Steps between C-alpha positions, in 0.01 A plus 500: 500500500324326216548773249346294218169488691514866619571621145221291341255647742623847427444434123145382559423794731647756243311368212179531705548832672721696248295595190809546283664182586178313471426617156847450357525139630154427354615637164814293522288182540362568148827620345570374143821305471697355212802252518804506279786247482846631511720198441490317826323777678134587520388865486165608635357815370238665733286789368506731812399865435540592876879427464530821287591715806799274554611461141466873433646609833766785487798411721740781417616703799294805424165291465584307815560824699170640376271220574393366848633143571230255483675261737519741779220464754398870504426484120303178495122461505342453848354171384843355407599287800828321583661213695828582667793274420816509708620835629457720193285352231121510425314237287210658300272373223605657167188673363612459135560134488672274251435184719185379653688562836743787461692670787721792535745479799650842557738646753332713765762769420540697179829366400651421152437152327824293534521125494840427651396632841187279497586158360444340839161668536399377151600137602322516826181643338494216250526250779230647710272553200542143335188555279665789328796595269667810639653735245715807476519765228810712493473876490559500115339163431126525554462667844239767486598621844894482480516756794330272746649156588241224430455148376181355346362141515268305275314163543700210384376329176427801295854587378642232274875519574492344848345189360763485215808540715514128604535407140754773398866416416714670769867564465639486855710797612557390851350228733525343842316302757244775551411555127625667192500801257472435135448683170209424259466630134239239357178691599522802261688722740821482701456436879663367805342254736586434861379202683588435859373349827646786707440871505877556565599331175228673305618830608859442437432379149262805410721759670804375311299510161383859569860603580621355163230626271562833332359816659383779264659832547313703775317196636547334845451140385488278174195505306313185596162335557470222740240217591520293817292210626509246769469129389304371790516143405887478502572782721705701254503858393516585130606852387526605143687821410465661151781737402366800289645747278208727415190622686261537217527390131559737219138447368360615847210746475143536395358519152556318160811294490573545877463269790387618847718231674742565788606152590591403853542172704164364415546541122853340536314211677292460187173675601453818298227743631415709187294806546436568137275264301680579169821389663340200650368394160818572309767334726663191360783269611736677273407838661530372855836351415620830350394671820686265722810524272482885521446521873700225654883466510596239245737209564804674347471787729456269809804284406745700732247467785463123449873453474578708794248329710613151409875572535497702818211362703726241688723791606199653686403187699544529874785301639 
């Protein structure tokens, strides 16, 4: 199936037939933006009041148990339509967009958010939606529905980092005929990049990395955000994984001296949707860098992961 065509038709119909989506996408078209330069990396600030519900979402166990899951069909508006993908996913228009075309891709079942079980799904989605960047927010890294497995996708060209990756200095950890995994620390935050021509190689690199990253006490997986896209011209996947150490910054909150920011994969990719105008107006390159430093695992903490990956990857190669 031509999912790009089907999804683009869904977006047009939802903006026409669903009042909430139509109003929010129209408002996004007039959104005020501001650009900052963070070393080699560009940061785009987007004043977006409708993202308050995501930035302020309570994701503790008691709050999740009390609220109805907005990704389950029985709790969604009748006007919210879906395209089925594979055996157990639905693709829907996100009614509170950051991108001019913004999708939520959720499991049909109410099952916890976990990347290691779904790396292959993420890669295949990216290939079948080549106009989009597919992204993943970990349960403690920006996901406002950590109890329901899902990805999101945003139209290419609006998030700065994908266009910056070809120019980033990459320190190779492992490579082969099908591609490589490397470490980048020149774009204001630590990240790992995977570039491969086969899904098999991409999955092996990603799963090995997830296996090596530290897992917080009581969690099922490392704290990560991930971006993935299909490079149509050269038939390659690119996946970027950001190791995290905190969910929200110490300054998180509302009021004077606080910032209502709960950064996830899109913010890691350089596009910050800011729901409060005072925060939008006050953010500087130094503030953004301080937030990245606070939220992301630094190079010194990743050194054992980098060393272990580089030293032992050959031992894991199939004979």
